[in-house]
N, C-alpha and C positions, 0 to 999 in steps of 0.2 A: 126374714129379717137378720133372724138370728142367724141364718145359714148365709147369710151375705157380711155381716160383722167376722164372723168366724174364718172365710174365705178373704179378710183385709185382712186380718192379722197373720194368718197363716204366709199371703203374698210379700208382709212389711217383713216376717221373720227371715223368709226366704233372703231378702233382699238385703239383710246385712246378718247373714251369715257370710264370714271369711272364705272365698273361694270360691263362690257360685256369680260369676259374673252375670251383667245388664247387658240391655241391651249391647250392640256392638254401633258404635258413634261413626259420624260417616265417615270415609275412608279419603287421607290427605291426598289432597292433588297441589303439590308443590312446583312451582312451575318452572321449566327447564332453562329457562335467560334471571338471572338476577345476581344482587351485588352486596355479599355481609362480611360484617368484623367479625369478627370470632375470636373469642379466649380460649385456647386452647389446652387440655392435660395430657399429658402422657406420658401411660400407666409401662414401666417397663417390668423385669424381674424385680430389680432393687434400688430403684428409685422414683421417680412422679417426677417429670420437668413440666413446667408454665408456661406458656407462650401467648403471643398475641399477632395477628394478620389478618388475611382477607380471604372470604371463599368468593372467585366470581364464576359465572356461567353465563354464555353469551350462544343459544340453538341455534339461530341464524347467523351465525359467523364462525358456528363447527369451534367451538373455542372454549375451556375451561383451564382456572386457573387452581392453587392453593399455595399462601407463601404464609412464611408464619416465623418468628422469630424468637428465640429462647434466651432471656435474659442469666447468667449466673456469673454472679459478682463479677469480675473483666471481660469473662467468655460471654459471645453470643453464638450461639446454635443455632442456623438457618436451616429452614426448611423448603424446598421447593418443589411442586408437582404442576409440570405447563403440560396440558396436549393443547398440540394443533392441530387439530384433523384436516385444516385446510392447506396446512402445510404436509401431513403424512410424519408431522416429528411430536415426540415427547420427550421431555426435558423434566430431569429431576438433580433436584440438588441436596444432600443431607450430612449435613458437613458444619464446622466452625471455619469452611474455608471453599466461601463461593464457587473457584475455580475448579473444587470436584465434584464436575457436573454430568451428568450420563445423558445419552441423549440414545433412544430409543426409536426405530422405524414401527409409524403407527397404522397399520393397515385397514382399520375398522372403521365404520363409520360413527357420528356423536352419539353421546351413551349422556345422558341427561344422570346430575350427578343421584337425583332420587326416582330416577325409573323404576327402582327396584321397589318401591312402598307397593304400586298396583299390585306383587304379590305376596304383601307383606302378610303377618297375622297378627290379629290384635291381641295385645300381652295385656291387658289392662291398667290402670290409672296407675300415675309414675308420680313419686313425690321429686320437685326440683325444685329447692331451695323456698319449700313451705309452701311450690304453689303445686294445685292438681294438675299433670297432665295426661292427654292420652296418647296411651302409648303404642309404639304398632313396629315388630320385629322382624326380619327375613333372613336366609342363612344358602350360603355359596361358599364350596366347595370348603367347608369348616372355617367360614368367616360367619361374625355373627355381625348384622349391621341394626343400630335402634335410631329409631326417633321419636321424641315427643312433641306435639302440638297440644295448644290453648283451644279448649272446648268452645271457644266462642270465634276463632280464627284459625280451622284445622289445618287451613293449606300455607300458614310460617312456619316453619323448623324454630323453635326455642333451643332443642339438646339435640344432638344424635350423638351414638359412640360407632365403634368399628373394632371389633376383636378377632384377634386369633389366638392360638395356645400363646407367643409370645409375647404382646403386647397387646395394651388394649388405649384406644384414643376416644377423648371424650371432645366436642364440641358446643361452647356456649356461644347462640349467635345474639348479635345486638347488630339495630341496623337493618334488615332485613329488606332488599330494594328490590323490585322486580322488574323496572328499567334497566336497557342494554348496558352494559356497565361501557365507560370509556375502554376503549383500543388500549392504553397504558397499559392498564392491568393484564396484559395479553402480551406487552412485550418479550421476545426472549433476550436475556441476560446476556452482555457481551463473554460473558465467560462462556457460554453454549453456545453459542456462532459455530458451529464443525457443522463438516459436511458427511453425507451417507448415505446410503443409498439400497435398494433392495431388489433383487427378481424375483417376481411371484410364478409358480410354474399354476397349470389349472387345479382348481380344486380335484382334490381325491375323494374318494366316499368318506359322510361323515362317520365317526366313531357312533358308535352305541354300545358304550361302556357299561356292564350287568347293575344292578341295584344291591345285590347280595355277594360279597365277598370276602374272604381272608387275603392279606398281602405280607412280606415281611419286606420291611423298606432301610435304606440305609438315606440317611437325613444329612442336609447341611442346613444351617441357620446364618444369615450373613446381618450380624447387628452393626448399623452405620452408626449409631450414638457412641458404641464403644468400639467402633471401627474393629470387630470383632469376628471372627468364623469358628462357630461351632459345628463339629461332627459327632454325629451319633445315627443308631438303631433300633430299632425296634418293628412293630406290625400296626397296622392300619386294619382294622375289621367294622363292616358293615351290614345291616339285617333286618330290608325295609321290611318284611312281612312282618315282625317281634316289635319294630321300632328301635334299634339297640344300633348304635356306634361306638365307636372308639379311636381315639390313635393315641399311643404310649409308645415314649423314644425316653434313651439314656445318653446323656452327653457328657464321656468322659474327659478330663481333663489332668491330667496328670492322676493327683491321689482323690482329687474331686471327682463325684457322679450329680449332674444335674436330670432329677426325674422329671419328665415332662408328659401330661397325663390329662387326655379330653375326651372324658366318657357322657354321654347321651344315652338316657335310659329314659327315653318315650313310654315306655310300658309304666315307669312308675312317675313321671312327672318330673325329676329330677336330671339337673347337670351336677356334673364334677369336675373339678380340675385343681393340676394338683401343677408350679412351675418350682420348683427348689430341689432345694440338694437335702430337705427334713419331707419326707415323704407325708409326717404327720400335717404338715400346713397342706392341706384340702381342706378347698372351698368348695360350698354346696348351694343350690340357687335354681329355684322352680323353674320350669321345663314348661311351655303350655305349646299347642301345635299338632300336628304330626310330622314324623322323620322325614327330612327332605333329602333326595335321591343325592347322592355327591359330588356327581358327572349331570344332572340334569343340566344342566348351565352350557352344557356344550353343542346341545341343541339348537342354539343363538351364538352360537361361535364364530370366530372367522379363521379361513386359510389360510395362515403368515407363511407358507413356502417348507424348503427342509429345512432341518438342523443334523448338527451332529454330535450326538451325544454318547461318550463311550466308543467312539468309533464306529457307531452307526447311522446309518444316514432314515433319518424318519421323520414324518407328518406332522407339523404344528400344528396347534390350533390353540385361540386365545381369545377373552373376552371380560370384557371390565363392569365392575357392581358397586357402585359407590365408593368410589375412589381406590377399589382392590382391582389388581391383575392375575387372572387366572389362565395357564397354560398347561396343556397337555399335549406329549408328544408319543405315537404312536409307530409301531411297524406298519409298513407297508404292504406286508402278509397277513397281515394282523391287524384291524384297529380298533377291535374293540378291546384289545388289553393295552392297558397306558404302560410305560415303559420308566417315563418322565413326569415327574409332575411339579409346580411352582407355582407361586403365593407370593404375591407383590403386594405392597401398603409402600407409604411416600418413608415410612418408619425402618420396615427390614422388607427380609426378604430370604424364605423357605426353596429351598429343593430339593424333590423325593424320588429317589430310586428305588424304581420295583423290583427288588428281586428275585420274587417270586408271586404271583397271580393267579390266585382259586377263585374260581366264581362259584363256589358252591357254597353250602350254608356253613358260617364258620359255627367251632365248638363254641358254644354257650360260655363257656367258663374265660373268657377274653372279655364276656361283658360283666365281669364279678364286681362287686362294688367293693372298694378296697377297703379290709380294714381299719386303713387309718380315716376314711371317710363317715365311716359311721361315728358322729356324733351324740354326744347325750343329749 
């Protein structure tokens, strides 16, 4: 009897110990068809916007849409992300002027907004306005996706996040309804009704980009909310075996230098980010799970034809996860070496040009934690 009591106390102590996880809860199975009102926070480098609107998805009709308005005094900033797979077209607005509509060809098949959850990691409980939620997270192409669900209703999202090195968007869902949304939610705005077409060639060999590399990068960051483009350079390194990944870029604008760092140390279970002119503005947080292959998404990507990049004709591949578009272009004679990479959400667009791509193990100094990130 005494042994049973000791064991019970020991088990209770473990359960109460910070950092020790309870049994993983049921994995969410969020429907592919839904209509939800949503409050949105858009966290940019120098400010936070608050908006509201809707998020709709129709799997049978191969359509999805997000539309939000951000009111700031007498100004209204409009955001639209409309995917019409039935028409093979995609429409974006990210401006005070709805006429600033971008139209893209959409050559993949319908992707459910929360399809990524099937491969997500459980990261423990998350406090949301005083309520404990079960939290799930995944990473694709250095984009972090997160969803929080109630323990009593794991198939309905309460909050979700999408984060890149430049911005973080948080969605608070209201009235998540799993019936088919009315068609009007997927109407193409008059400002977007342009004509475009594309002719695709036969699919070339699918790229198999290494998961361990060191690369020198030129980067463009297109920031719609500020109608600005920033140009920078730096490096991107990944060591799959040791669980280390880093992106580090400097953006120079006259007398100012913006430093961007995204360092994932899975061996230390820590992540460090800097997005500031002051390197001391370093954020640190816990990191769980194992390091994802940065180009693993290419396995399920769609070939979208030839693209011209800096006078070269390349083969281009594209995939979509949780409202983010990922793109990679490779040479026809060397499909396993990336030449250009793009990451796009409704809020921003980043383009990366690889000056050098070395598939050998990186110098481990590239993954050192900056002195500014060693908090007391």
